[in-house]
C-alpha positions in Angstrom: 0.0 0.0 0.0 1.0 3.6 -0.5 2.1 5.5 2.6 -0.8 7.4 4.2 1.2 10.6 4.0 1.2 10.6 0.2 -2.2 12.3 -0.2 -1.3 14.7 2.7 1.7 15.9 0.7 -0.4 16.9 -2.3 -3.0 18.6 -0.1 -0.3 20.5 1.8 1.3 21.7 -1.4 -2.0 22.9 -2.7 -2.7 24.7 0.6 0.6 26.5 0.4 0.1 27.5 -3.3 -3.3 29.0 -2.5 -2.3 30.7 0.8 1.1 32.0 0.1 0.7 33.8 -3.2 1.9 31.1 -5.6 -1.5 30.8 -7.4 -1.8 34.5 -7.6 1.6 34.8 -9.1 0.5 32.5 -11.9 1.6 29.0 -10.7 -1.7 27.1 -11.4 -0.8 23.4 -11.7 -0.1 20.8 -9.1 1.5 18.0 -11.2 2.1 14.4 -10.4 4.9 12.7 -12.3 5.8 9.0 -12.8 4.9 6.2 -10.2 1.3 7.3 -9.4 -0.2 4.2 -11.1 -0.9 0.8 -9.7 1.7 -1.8 -10.6 -0.5 -3.3 -13.2 -3.7 -2.5 -15.0 -6.8 -3.7 -13.2 -5.4 -3.2 -9.7 -7.2 -0.6 -7.5 -5.9 1.2 -4.5 -8.9 3.5 -4.0 -12.2 1.8 -5.2 -14.1 5.1 -4.7 -12.3 6.3 -7.8 -13.7 4.1 -10.6 -11.9 3.8 -13.9 -13.8 3.5 -17.2 -13.0 -0.2 -17.3 -10.8 -2.7 -15.4 -7.9 -2.4 -17.8 -6.9 1.0 -16.5 -4.4 1.5 -13.7 -5.9 3.2 -10.8 -4.4 6.4 -9.5 -3.3 6.4 -5.8 -3.3 10.1 -4.7 -6.3 11.3 -6.6 -8.8 11.6 -3.7 -7.1 15.0 -3.1 -8.1 16.1 -6.6 -11.2 18.0 -5.5 -9.2 19.8 -2.9 -6.8 21.0 -5.6 -9.6 22.3 -7.8 -11.5 23.8 -4.9 -8.5 26.0 -4.3 -8.5 27.4 -7.8 -5.6 25.2 -8.9 -5.3 22.7 -11.7 -4.1 19.1 -11.7 -1.4 17.6 -13.9 -0.7 13.9 -14.4 1.8 11.6 -16.2 1.7 8.8 -18.6 4.0 7.2 -21.3 3.6 6.3 -25.0 5.0 2.8 -24.4 3.9 -0.2 -22.5 5.7 0.9 -19.4 6.7 4.3 -17.9 10.3 5.2 -17.2 9.9 3.8 -13.7 8.3 0.5 -15.0 4.7 1.3 -14.3 1.9 0.7 -16.9 2.1 3.0 -19.8 -0.7 4.0 -22.2 0.3 2.0 -25.3 -2.8 0.6 -27.0 -5.0 2.4 -24.4 -4.7 6.1 -25.6 -8.5 6.7 -26.0 -9.3 5.0 -22.8 -6.6 6.8 -20.8 -7.5 10.1 -22.2 -11.2 9.6 -21.4 -10.3 8.5 -17.9 -8.0 11.5 -17.3 -10.8 13.8 -18.5 -13.3 12.1 -16.2 -11.0 12.7 -13.3 -10.7 16.4 -14.1 -7.1 16.3 -15.2 -5.9 19.6 -16.7 -2.4 18.7 -17.9 -0.8 15.5 -19.2 2.9 15.0 -19.3 3.5 12.2 -21.9 6.8 10.5 -21.8 8.7 8.4 -24.4 10.3 5.7 -22.4 10.1 2.1 -23.7 8.9 3.3 -27.1 11.3 1.0 -28.9 10.8 2.4 -32.4 10.1 5.7 -34.2 6.7 4.4 -35.2 5.7 3.8 -31.6 7.2 7.1 -30.5 5.0 8.9 -33.0 2.0 7.4 -31.3 2.1 10.6 -29.3 0.0 12.0 -32.0 -2.8 9.6 -31.1 -2.8 10.7 -27.5 -3.1 14.3 -28.6 -6.1 13.4 -30.8 -7.6 11.4 -28.0 -7.3 14.3 -25.5 -9.0 16.6 -27.9 -11.8 14.1 -28.4 -12.7 14.2 -24.7 -13.9 17.8 -25.0 -11.9 18.8 -21.9 -9.1 21.4 -22.2 -6.0 19.5 -21.2 -2.5 20.9 -21.7 -0.4 18.3 -23.6 3.3 18.2 -22.6 5.1 15.7 -24.8 8.7 14.4 -24.8 8.7 13.4 -28.5 11.6 15.5 -29.8 13.9 14.5 -27.0 13.6 10.8 -27.8 13.5 11.4 -31.5 16.6 13.6 -31.8 19.3 10.9 -31.4 17.9 9.2 -34.5 16.6 12.1 -36.7 16.0 15.8 -36.6 12.6 16.6 -35.1 10.0 18.1 -37.3 9.0 20.9 -34.9 6.2 22.2 -37.2 4.5 18.8 -36.9 5.2 18.5 -33.2 3.6 21.9 -32.5 0.4 20.6 -34.3 0.1 18.0 -31.6 1.8 19.3 -28.4 1.5 22.4 -26.3 5.0 22.1 -25.1 7.8 19.6 -25.8 10.9 18.5 -24.1 14.2 19.0 -26.0 17.0 18.0 -23.6 18.1 15.9 -20.6 16.6 16.1 -17.2 17.4 19.1 -15.2 19.2 18.5 -11.9 19.8 20.7 -8.9 23.3 21.7 -10.0 25.0 24.5 -12.0 26.4 22.1 -14.5 22.9 21.0 -15.4 21.6 24.5 -15.8 24.7 25.5 -17.9 24.4 22.5 -20.1 20.7 23.3 -20.9 21.7 26.9 -21.8 24.6 25.7 -24.0 22.4 23.2 -25.8 19.6 25.8 -26.3 22.1 28.4 -27.8 23.6 25.7 -30.0 20.2 24.7 -31.5 18.5 28.1 -31.4 18.3 28.4 -35.2 16.0 25.4 -35.3 13.9 25.8 -32.1 13.4 29.5 -31.5 11.3 30.2 -34.6 8.7 27.5 -33.8 7.9 28.7 -30.3 4.8 30.9 -29.8 1.3 30.9 -28.3 0.0 27.3 -28.2 3.4 25.6 -28.4 6.6 26.1 -26.4 10.1 24.7 -26.2 10.5 23.0 -22.8 14.2 23.1 -21.7 13.8 20.2 -19.4 11.7 17.8 -17.4 12.7 15.7 -14.4 11.5 14.4 -11.1 11.1 16.2 -7.8 13.1 15.1 -4.8 9.9 14.3 -2.8 10.5 10.7 -1.7 8.7 8.6 1.0 9.7 5.0 1.7 10.4 3.1 -1.6 7.7 5.1 -3.5 8.4 8.3 -5.3 5.7 11.0 -5.2 6.1 13.8 -7.7 4.5 17.0 -6.8 5.7 19.2 -9.7 7.1 18.8 -13.1 10.7 19.9 -12.8 11.9 23.0 -14.4 12.9 25.5 -11.8 15.1 24.0 -9.1 15.2 27.3 -7.3 14.6 26.8 -3.6 16.5 23.6 -3.2 20.2 23.3 -2.2 22.4 22.8 -5.3 22.5 26.3 -6.7 24.0 29.5 -5.3 21.9 32.7 -5.2 23.6 34.0 -8.4 22.9 30.7 -10.1 19.2 30.8 -9.0 19.0 34.3 -10.5 20.5 32.9 -13.7 17.9 30.1 -14.0 15.0 32.4 -13.4 16.2 35.1 -15.8 17.2 32.7 -18.5 14.0 30.6 -18.3 12.1 33.9 -18.8 14.3 34.8 -21.8 13.6 31.3 -23.3 9.8 31.6 -22.8 10.0 28.3 -21.0 6.9 26.9 -19.2 7.6 27.7 -15.5 7.2 24.6 -13.3 8.8 24.4 -9.9 10.5 21.3 -8.3 10.9 22.2 -4.7 9.2 22.0 -1.3 7.1 25.1 -1.0 6.6 24.4 2.7 10.3 25.0 3.5 11.4 27.4 0.8 13.6 30.4 1.8 12.2 34.0 1.6 14.8 34.8 -1.0 13.8 32.0 -3.3 10.2 32.8 -2.8 10.8 36.4 -3.8 12.6 35.3 -6.9 10.1 32.7 -8.0 7.2 35.1 -7.4 8.9 38.2 -9.0 6.2 39.9 -11.0 8.5 41.6 -13.4 10.3 38.4 -14.4 7.0 36.5 -14.7 5.7 39.3 -16.9 8.7 38.8 -19.2 8.2 35.1 -19.3 4.5 35.4 -20.0 4.8 38.3 -22.5 1.8 38.1 -24.9 3.9 38.5 -28.0 5.1 35.0 -27.3 8.5 35.1 -28.9 11.4 33.0 -27.5 14.7 34.7 -26.8 18.1 33.8 -28.2 21.8 34.4 -27.7 23.2 37.4 -29.6 26.9 37.0 -28.8 29.4 35.2 -26.7 32.6 36.9 -25.7 35.3 36.0 -23.1 32.9 34.0 -20.8 30.0 36.4 -21.1 26.8 35.8 -23.1 24.3 38.4 -24.3 20.8 37.2 -24.9 17.7 39.1 -25.9 13.9 38.4 -26.2 11.5 40.6 -28.2 8.5 41.7 -26.1 5.2 43.3 -26.9 5.1 47.1 -27.3 8.5 47.2 -29.0 10.4 46.3 -25.7 13.2 43.8 -25.3 14.3 41.6 -22.4 18.1 41.5 -22.3 20.2 39.1 -20.2 23.9 39.4 -19.5 25.2 36.0 -18.3 28.6 35.6 -16.8 29.6 31.9 -17.4 32.9 32.3 -15.4 33.0 30.2 -12.2 35.9 31.8 -10.5 37.0 35.4 -9.6 34.8 38.2 -8.6 32.2 40.5 -10.3 33.3 41.6 -13.8 32.0 44.2 -16.2 30.7 43.4 -19.7 30.4 46.3 -22.0 28.4 46.2 -25.3 26.9 48.6 -27.8 23.2 49.1 -27.7 23.2 48.9 -31.5 23.5 45.1 -30.9 19.9 44.9 -29.6 16.9 44.3 -31.8 19.0 44.4 -35.0 19.9 48.0 -34.1 16.3 49.1 -33.5 15.7 48.4 -29.8 17.2 51.8 -28.7 16.7 53.8 -31.9 16.7 56.8 -31.3 16.7 56.2 -27.5 15.4 53.8 -24.9 14.7 53.5 -21.2 16.5 50.7 -19.4 15.3 49.1 -16.2 17.2 46.3 -14.3 14.9 43.5 -13.2 17.3 41.1 -11.6 19.2 40.5 -9.4 17.4 43.6 -8.0 15.0 46.2 -9.5 16.2 49.7 -10.3 15.9 52.2 -13.2 19.0 52.9 -15.2 17.6 55.8 -17.1 17.6 56.9 -20.8 20.2 55.8 -23.3 20.7 56.8 -26.9 21.1 54.5 -29.9 24.9 55.0 -30.0 25.5 54.4 -26.3 27.4 51.6 -24.8 26.2 49.8 -21.7 28.5 48.4 -19.0 27.0 45.7 -16.8 28.6 44.2 -13.7 27.8 40.5 -13.3 28.8 38.0 -10.6 30.4 34.7 -11.6 27.6 32.3 -12.8 25.2 35.2 -12.3 22.9 37.1 -14.7 21.7 40.6 -14.9 18.3 40.8 -16.5 17.2 44.1 -18.1 14.0 45.4 -19.7 14.8 47.8 -22.6 
């Protein structure tokens, strides 16, 4: 049997999200990752939650579903295109319509659909079928697929096709609570930006990473959030946490947290709930940012925003030494148009302050800590 505390964990997270400003900041989903299923289809842990037929695996923690919805939050769940999930639990292969209907009947609002144990490109492409099945339910369910990540070692993903079926899609390895992991994701994104940036926009987004949360009880793993932002854990320094928040906003990444909101520090909470950063991430123009230049350990990124504005990130990739200045011409921004003839510049991270008005021919000098980022709105 599952530990009795499992359902309590979901309820407590939902309580904190509703009571401590997370929902109001825009974090809407409480998401359950792998391992929620019974070990085999037809096994039931909670008979009061009937499935559509006995072939469906019964969810263990879903009695807390109504409490999640009653707090104005939404529920995310996990499945896999293959016979088994990454952790060896029953997948959705050959049961796409049944599983989609069951998820809709439970009031699920997001499905993360993995690609483990797919075995072939043909089976991996069955992710299309789950997309169609979700739409047939008539319920609005965000579809998060991992299709391109599993496809890329064999062939270049067709992102135009993938966007037809998925609302966001994973491109790279799991994120971990370490600077090396964050840095590798940024390096990969910059290397492939010519193929991935242009496809991102309303309705379909590049997802830098997906992984499991560190919530573990006994030999079962209970996943509370899809993992994107590891801010609030223990592996990153403050400057590195600022970098992740700033760069995920620049990349227009879906913002999911993987942390324990009951024990998060005030600094991490301030960063994750920062309204200016979230506004950049959620900008209605819906364009993904990209790296403009890399020079002597510094990177300059920009993201076009609505109203002719730009978000600009100066990232210091150096891991030793102290703060250093990076100086660049404002003519680099927006193909020379961002500050033509003049612009106002406001620093958003690591602290908010106005920098004033600059002309098109000005240069900007930005002091950045090692592994840190300064995020500007121009």
